[in-house]
C-alpha positions as CSV (number, residue, x, y, z in Angstrom):
1,M,18.1,-94.6,-34.3
2,Q,16.4,-94.8,-37.6
3,H,16.7,-92.0,-40.2
4,R,14.7,-91.6,-43.4
5,V,16.3,-91.5,-46.8
6,L,14.1,-91.7,-49.8
7,D,11.5,-92.7,-47.2
8,L,13.7,-95.7,-46.3
9,G,14.6,-96.9,-42.8
10,V,18.3,-96.7,-42.4
11,N,20.6,-96.6,-39.4
12,R,23.1,-93.8,-38.7
13,D,25.6,-95.4,-41.1
14,G,23.0,-95.3,-43.9
15,V,22.4,-99.1,-44.0
16,A,19.1,-100.4,-45.2
17,S,18.1,-104.0,-45.9
18,R,17.9,-105.1,-49.5
19,R,14.3,-106.3,-48.8
20,S,13.1,-103.0,-47.3
21,F,14.7,-101.1,-50.2
22,L,13.1,-103.2,-52.9
23,K,9.7,-103.1,-51.1
24,T,9.7,-99.4,-50.6
25,V,11.2,-98.4,-54.0
26,G,8.9,-100.9,-55.8
27,A,5.9,-99.3,-54.3
28,G,7.2,-95.8,-54.9
29,S,8.2,-96.5,-58.5
30,L,4.8,-97.9,-59.4
31,A,3.1,-94.9,-57.8
32,A,5.3,-92.5,-59.8
33,G,5.2,-94.5,-63.0
34,V,8.9,-95.2,-62.8
35,S,10.3,-98.7,-63.2
36,T,14.0,-98.4,-62.7
37,V,15.7,-97.3,-59.5
38,G,18.9,-99.1,-58.5
39,W,21.0,-99.7,-55.5
40,R,23.5,-97.1,-56.7
41,D,20.8,-94.5,-56.6
42,L,20.2,-95.5,-53.0
43,M,23.9,-95.4,-52.1
44,L,24.3,-91.9,-53.6
45,A,21.3,-90.6,-51.7
46,Q,22.5,-92.2,-48.5
47,A,26.0,-90.7,-49.0
48,A,24.5,-87.3,-49.4
49,E,22.5,-87.8,-46.2
50,L,25.5,-89.1,-44.3
51,R,27.4,-86.0,-45.1
52,K,24.8,-84.0,-43.2
53,R,25.2,-85.8,-39.9
54,G,27.9,-87.1,-37.7
55,K,31.6,-86.3,-37.7
56,S,34.5,-88.5,-39.0
57,L,38.2,-88.4,-38.4
58,I,40.9,-89.2,-40.9
59,L,44.4,-89.7,-39.4
60,L,47.3,-89.3,-41.8
61,W,50.0,-91.1,-39.9
62,M,53.6,-90.2,-40.8
63,D,55.2,-93.5,-39.5
64,G,58.6,-92.9,-38.0
65,G,58.4,-89.2,-37.0
66,P,58.7,-86.5,-39.6
67,S,61.2,-83.7,-39.3
68,Q,59.6,-80.4,-38.4
69,Y,62.3,-78.5,-40.2
70,D,61.5,-80.1,-43.5
71,T,57.7,-79.9,-43.2
72,F,55.8,-77.1,-41.5
73,N,58.2,-75.3,-39.1
74,P,61.3,-74.4,-41.1
75,K,63.9,-72.2,-39.4
76,P,65.5,-70.0,-42.0
77,G,69.0,-68.8,-41.0
78,S,69.4,-71.5,-38.4
79,Q,72.4,-73.8,-38.6
80,Y,70.0,-76.7,-38.1
81,Q,67.7,-76.0,-41.1
82,G,69.4,-78.2,-43.7
83,P,68.8,-77.9,-47.4
84,S,65.1,-77.3,-47.5
85,Q,64.1,-73.7,-47.8
86,P,61.0,-71.8,-46.6
87,I,58.3,-70.9,-49.0
88,A,55.3,-68.6,-48.6
89,T,51.9,-70.2,-48.0
90,N,48.6,-68.6,-48.9
91,V,48.4,-67.1,-45.4
92,P,50.7,-64.1,-45.1
93,G,53.6,-64.6,-42.8
94,V,53.4,-68.3,-42.6
95,H,56.0,-70.4,-44.3
96,F,56.5,-74.1,-45.0
97,A,59.5,-76.1,-46.2
98,D,59.7,-76.0,-50.0
99,F,59.0,-79.7,-50.2
100,W,55.3,-78.9,-49.7
101,P,54.2,-76.5,-52.5
102,Q,50.7,-77.8,-52.8
103,T,50.0,-77.9,-49.1
104,A,51.3,-74.4,-48.8
105,Q,48.4,-73.3,-51.0
106,I,45.8,-74.7,-48.6
107,M,47.3,-73.2,-45.4
108,D,44.1,-71.2,-45.0
109,R,42.3,-74.5,-44.3
110,L,44.9,-75.7,-41.7
111,A,45.6,-75.2,-38.1
112,V,49.3,-75.9,-37.7
113,I,50.4,-76.8,-34.1
114,R,54.2,-76.2,-33.9
115,S,54.5,-76.8,-30.2
116,M,53.6,-80.4,-29.5
117,R,55.7,-81.5,-26.5
118,T,55.6,-85.1,-25.2
119,S,57.7,-87.1,-22.8
120,E,58.6,-90.1,-25.0
121,A,61.3,-90.1,-27.7
122,E,61.6,-93.9,-28.3
123,H,59.4,-95.3,-31.0
124,D,57.5,-98.0,-29.2
125,R,56.8,-95.8,-26.1
126,A,56.1,-92.7,-28.2
127,I,53.6,-94.5,-30.5
128,M,51.8,-95.9,-27.5
129,L,51.5,-92.5,-26.0
130,V,50.5,-90.6,-29.1
131,R,48.1,-93.2,-30.4
132,T,46.3,-93.9,-27.0
133,G,46.8,-90.7,-25.0
134,Y,48.3,-92.8,-22.2
135,P,52.0,-93.4,-21.3
136,P,53.1,-97.0,-21.7
137,N,51.9,-99.3,-18.8
138,P,52.8,-103.0,-18.9
139,A,49.7,-103.7,-16.8
140,V,47.1,-102.2,-19.2
141,R,46.8,-102.5,-23.0
142,Y,45.3,-99.1,-23.7
143,P,43.3,-98.9,-27.0
144,T,44.3,-96.9,-29.9
145,L,42.1,-93.8,-30.6
146,G,40.4,-95.4,-33.6
147,S,39.2,-98.2,-31.4
148,V,37.8,-95.8,-28.9
149,V,35.9,-93.9,-31.6
150,S,34.7,-97.3,-33.0
151,R,33.3,-98.2,-29.5
152,E,31.7,-94.8,-28.9
153,R,30.1,-94.8,-32.4
154,E,29.1,-98.5,-32.2
155,D,26.1,-99.5,-34.3
156,R,25.5,-103.3,-34.4
157,G,23.5,-102.9,-37.6
158,R,26.2,-101.2,-39.7
159,D,27.6,-103.0,-42.7
160,L,30.9,-101.2,-43.1
161,P,33.5,-101.2,-40.4
162,S,33.6,-98.0,-38.2
163,F,37.4,-98.1,-38.0
164,V,39.5,-98.7,-41.2
165,R,43.3,-98.7,-41.5
166,I,44.9,-98.2,-44.9
167,G,48.6,-99.2,-45.3
168,K,50.8,-101.2,-43.0
169,P,53.0,-99.9,-40.1
170,R,56.7,-100.3,-40.8
171,I,57.2,-102.5,-37.7
172,K,54.3,-104.6,-36.5
173,T,55.6,-105.0,-33.0
174,R,55.3,-101.2,-32.5
175,D,51.7,-101.2,-33.5
176,V,48.8,-100.3,-31.1
177,D,45.5,-102.2,-31.3
178,A,42.1,-102.2,-29.6
179,G,43.7,-103.4,-26.4
180,I,41.3,-103.9,-23.5
181,L,38.4,-103.0,-25.7
182,G,38.6,-106.3,-27.5
183,V,38.9,-107.5,-31.1
184,Q,35.4,-106.3,-32.0
185,Y,36.8,-102.7,-32.0
186,S,40.0,-103.5,-33.9
187,S,40.6,-101.9,-37.3
188,F,39.7,-103.4,-40.6
189,N,43.0,-103.4,-42.4
190,V,43.5,-102.7,-46.1
191,D,47.2,-103.1,-46.9
192,Q,47.0,-101.5,-50.3
193,A,44.2,-99.0,-51.3
194,G,42.0,-100.4,-54.1
195,T,42.7,-104.1,-53.1
196,L,40.5,-105.8,-50.5
197,P,42.2,-108.4,-48.3
198,P,41.8,-112.0,-49.5
199,N,38.6,-113.8,-48.7
200,V,36.5,-110.7,-48.1
201,R,34.3,-111.2,-51.1
202,P,32.2,-114.4,-50.8
203,V,33.4,-117.3,-52.9
204,V,29.8,-118.6,-53.3
205,E,26.5,-116.9,-54.2
206,A,25.0,-114.7,-51.5
207,D,22.0,-117.1,-51.0
208,I,24.3,-120.0,-50.4
209,L,26.3,-118.1,-47.9
210,R,23.2,-117.1,-46.0
211,R,22.1,-120.7,-45.8
212,R,25.5,-121.7,-44.4
213,L,25.3,-118.9,-41.9
214,Y,21.8,-120.1,-40.9
215,L,23.1,-123.7,-40.4
216,A,26.0,-122.4,-38.3
217,E,23.5,-120.4,-36.2
218,Q,21.5,-123.6,-35.5
219,L,24.6,-125.4,-34.4
220,D,25.6,-122.5,-32.2
221,N,22.2,-122.6,-30.6
222,E,22.7,-126.2,-29.5
223,F,26.1,-125.3,-28.1
224,A,24.6,-122.3,-26.2
225,R,22.0,-124.5,-24.6
226,A,24.7,-126.9,-23.5
227,G,26.4,-124.1,-21.5
228,G,28.4,-122.2,-24.1
229,A,26.1,-119.2,-24.2
230,K,28.8,-116.5,-23.6
231,D,31.1,-118.0,-26.2
232,V,28.3,-118.2,-28.7
233,A,27.3,-114.6,-28.1
234,D,30.9,-113.4,-28.6
235,K,31.3,-115.4,-31.8
236,R,27.9,-114.4,-33.1
237,S,28.6,-110.7,-32.6
238,I,31.7,-110.9,-34.8
239,Y,30.1,-113.3,-37.4
240,D,27.0,-111.1,-37.7
241,Q,29.1,-108.0,-38.3
242,T,31.3,-109.8,-40.8
243,A,28.4,-111.3,-42.7
244,R,26.8,-107.8,-43.1
245,F,30.1,-106.6,-44.4
246,V,30.9,-109.3,-47.0
247,L,27.2,-109.2,-48.2
248,S,27.1,-105.4,-48.4
249,P,26.5,-103.6,-51.7
250,R,28.9,-101.0,-50.3
251,L,31.9,-103.2,-50.7
252,S,32.4,-101.3,-54.0
253,T,33.5,-98.3,-51.8
254,F,36.9,-100.1,-51.5
255,D,37.2,-100.2,-55.3
256,L,38.9,-97.1,-56.8
257,D,38.4,-98.0,-60.5
258,D,35.3,-95.8,-60.8
259,E,37.2,-92.6,-59.8
260,P,38.4,-90.4,-62.6
261,D,42.0,-90.9,-63.7
262,S,42.6,-87.2,-63.3
263,L,41.6,-87.3,-59.6
264,R,43.6,-90.4,-58.9
265,D,46.6,-88.7,-60.5
266,A,46.0,-85.6,-58.4
267,Y,46.2,-87.7,-55.2
268,G,49.3,-89.4,-56.6
269,R,49.7,-93.0,-57.8
270,T,51.4,-94.0,-54.5
271,N,50.2,-96.2,-51.7
272,F,49.6,-93.1,-49.6
273,G,48.0,-91.1,-52.3
274,Q,45.5,-93.8,-53.2
275,G,45.0,-94.4,-49.5
276,C,43.9,-90.8,-49.0
277,L,41.4,-91.2,-51.9
278,L,40.0,-94.3,-50.3
279,A,39.7,-92.5,-47.0
280,R,37.5,-89.9,-48.6
281,R,35.3,-92.6,-50.1
282,L,35.0,-94.3,-46.7
283,V,34.0,-91.2,-44.7
284,E,31.6,-90.4,-47.5
285,Q,29.8,-93.7,-46.6
286,G,29.7,-92.9,-42.9
287,V,32.9,-94.6,-41.6
288,S,33.8,-92.8,-38.4
289,F,37.6,-93.3,-38.3
290,V,40.1,-93.9,-41.1
291,E,43.8,-94.1,-40.7
292,V,46.2,-93.8,-43.7
293,I,49.8,-94.8,-43.0
294,S,52.6,-93.1,-44.9
295,T,55.9,-95.0,-45.0
296,G,57.1,-94.1,-48.4
297,D,57.2,-96.4,-51.4
298,R,61.0,-96.5,-51.9
299,N,62.4,-98.0,-48.7
300,D,61.4,-99.4,-45.3
301,A,62.6,-96.5,-43.2
302,G,59.6,-94.3,-43.7
303,W,59.9,-91.0,-41.8
304,D,62.5,-92.4,-39.4
305,T,65.3,-90.6,-41.1
306,H,68.2,-91.3,-38.9
307,N,70.3,-91.6,-42.0
308,N,70.1,-90.2,-45.5
309,G,67.7,-87.4,-44.7
310,F,69.0,-85.2,-47.5
311,R,68.2,-88.1,-49.9
312,D,64.9,-89.3,-48.4
313,M,63.1,-86.3,-47.2
314,P,62.4,-84.8,-50.6
315,W,60.7,-87.9,-52.0
316,L,58.8,-88.7,-48.8
317,C,57.4,-85.2,-48.9
318,A,56.8,-85.4,-52.6
319,E,54.5,-88.4,-52.0
320,A,52.6,-86.9,-49.1
321,D,52.2,-83.3,-50.3
322,P,49.8,-83.8,-53.3
323,A,47.8,-86.5,-51.4
324,Y,47.4,-84.3,-48.4
325,A,46.4,-81.1,-50.3
326,T,44.1,-83.0,-52.7
327,L,42.3,-84.7,-49.9
328,I,41.5,-81.4,-48.2
329,L,40.3,-79.9,-51.4
330,D,38.3,-83.0,-52.4
331,L,36.5,-83.1,-49.1
332,E,35.8,-79.4,-49.3
333,Q,34.4,-79.5,-52.8
334,R,32.1,-82.3,-51.8
335,G,30.8,-80.4,-48.8
336,M,32.4,-82.9,-46.5
337,L,35.2,-81.0,-44.8
338,E,33.1,-79.4,-42.2
339,N,32.1,-82.8,-40.9
340,T,35.6,-84.5,-41.4
341,L,38.5,-83.7,-39.2
342,V,41.8,-84.5,-41.0
343,V,44.8,-84.9,-38.7
344,W,48.4,-85.0,-39.9
345,M,51.1,-86.2,-37.5
346,G,53.6,-88.8,-36.4
347,E,54.9,-90.0,-33.1
348,F,57.4,-87.1,-32.6
349,G,59.8,-84.9,-34.5
350,R,63.5,-85.0,-35.3
351,T,66.5,-83.5,-33.5
352,P,67.9,-80.1,-34.4
353,K,71.3,-81.5,-34.8
354,L,72.0,-82.8,-38.4
355,K,74.2,-85.7,-39.4
356,A,76.5,-85.3,-42.4
357,D,74.0,-87.1,-44.7
358,G,71.0,-85.1,-43.3
359,G,69.8,-87.7,-40.8
360,R,68.2,-86.6,-37.6
361,D,67.4,-88.6,-34.5
362,H,64.2,-88.7,-32.3
363,Y,62.9,-85.5,-30.7
364,S,59.8,-85.0,-28.7
365,K,60.3,-81.3,-27.8
366,G,58.4,-79.1,-30.3
367,W,57.0,-81.4,-33.0
368,I,54.1,-80.8,-35.5
369,A,50.5,-81.7,-35.7
370,N,48.1,-80.3,-38.3
371,L,44.3,-80.2,-38.2
372,A,41.8,-79.3,-40.8
373,G,38.0,-79.5,-41.1
374,G,35.6,-80.7,-38.5
375,G,34.8,-77.1,-37.5
376,V,38.4,-76.3,-36.8
377,R,39.4,-72.7,-37.6
378,G,42.0,-72.8,-40.4
379,G,44.7,-70.3,-41.4
380,Q,46.4,-70.2,-38.1
381,V,49.6,-71.4,-36.4
382,I,49.3,-72.4,-32.7
383,G,52.5,-72.3,-30.6
384,A,56.1,-71.8,-31.5
385,T,59.6,-73.0,-31.0
386,D,62.7,-70.9,-30.5
387,K,64.8,-69.6,-33.4
388,D,66.7,-72.8,-33.8
389,G,63.8,-75.1,-33.0
390,I,65.4,-76.5,-29.9
391,D,62.4,-76.2,-27.6
392,V,58.9,-74.8,-27.3
393,S,58.9,-71.1,-26.7
394,D,55.2,-70.5,-26.7
395,R,52.0,-72.5,-26.0
396,P,53.2,-76.1,-25.3
397,I,50.5,-78.6,-26.3
398,A,50.3,-82.1,-24.8
399,I,48.9,-85.1,-26.5
400,Q,46.0,-85.2,-24.0
401,D,45.0,-81.7,-25.1
402,L,44.9,-82.8,-28.7
403,F,42.7,-85.9,-27.8
404,V,40.3,-83.7,-25.8
405,S,39.9,-81.5,-28.8
406,F,39.4,-84.5,-31.1
407,C,36.6,-85.6,-28.7
408,R,34.9,-82.2,-29.1
409,V,34.9,-82.5,-32.9
410,L,33.5,-86.1,-32.7
411,D,30.9,-85.2,-30.0
412,I,32.4,-87.7,-27.6
413,D,32.8,-87.1,-23.8
414,P,36.5,-87.3,-23.1
415,R,35.8,-88.1,-19.4
416,K,33.6,-91.0,-20.1
417,E,34.9,-94.2,-18.5
418,Y,35.3,-97.8,-19.7
419,H,36.5,-100.7,-17.6
420,T,39.3,-103.2,-17.8
421,F,38.7,-107.0,-17.4
422,D,39.3,-106.5,-13.6
423,A,36.8,-103.6,-13.4
424,R,39.4,-100.9,-13.3
425,P,37.8,-97.6,-14.6
426,I,39.7,-95.8,-17.3
427,K,38.8,-92.5,-18.8
428,L,38.8,-92.0,-22.6
429,V,41.3,-89.2,-22.0
430,D,43.0,-88.8,-18.7
431,G,43.7,-85.1,-18.2
432,G,44.3,-82.5,-20.9
433,E,42.3,-79.5,-21.9
434,E,40.5,-78.5,-25.1
435,I,42.7,-76.2,-27.3
436,P,40.4,-73.2,-27.6
437,E,42.3,-71.6,-30.5
438,L,41.1,-74.4,-32.7
439,F,37.5,-73.4,-32.4
440,G,37.7,-69.7,-31.7
């Protein structure tokens, strides 16, 4: 579909060709007696237009499984609480752990689910379940949610990826990719915010690169005529998308240097903090799904605090708290929060029982997921655990319920089917029900 921005033909991601831009702006400028309109003007106008249509999702992934006691479901008076203490939020009667002072002041924008209950408490299996909505199955490589969204929001003419991941998972073998959907729906990975991966920017002038691509296309045509049509089509799809990306004027979206120092400081000069800032910039340009991975900048354990919880939890939270709160406020101030769903979660929670050093083991009964924006009603807590946080006492929520609710925000049919290589139909979400409290 074509939309009009400054009377320019652009697709839903706001992409216009340089030629059509120059032609249209040149004519308009002459008519108006104006001689200077630049690409940045177009990008700003397109960004404003993009904020008015379509929804995006930012997943803030706490890799390793954060403790519910030390985040958003403290249990004051319980033997299992540990050293963190509850503090009041800006919603009366709702308390967070005192490691989250800035997030406590935006509770009125959050829907905090305290009753997530899932069936897997081992990292590999839990990550598979929570990231795909499906339990592990050795016969099927289910796609991660970002790849599903990328497929459903597919636009062959886009110049920026529809699915971007910022940061690296702690353990690559636990990662979940596009699975049966194929590499064309995989994430574009940025290991460190503000730094593009090597070889993204062309090493030659754009015109030279275009000539090389044209020559490669002619060679591909010969191979296609000789019987390699399918292989050529698959390659060309990826090459065309990549070429649009590396030649795009919107590559500057990945550069954080033009952001005010004060804002970068507010997010926090950590990998996660700057990743949250980049996530805002990406959804501002129409990217549908952005994942920001939090593993902590000080060690390789991330939120997997089997040991040294008393030591590690304060600084893990100190990195995440300002970034999370600033992201919500930044989106809100730019008029983007209504169209951007921000989800905070990990693969499970941590056990009530504490070790001597504050470590906790894996626990899938009564963990936390937070949602903000995207039309979700803030200022509420959904579900509860008992007084010691041992099990869900009210309103258990399954991961499939959460995924169905994500689909509502993104205007995706959760019962839509795609097919495996052997023509097996698979629903985007198998089971689950929308969580009505989120939208009431």
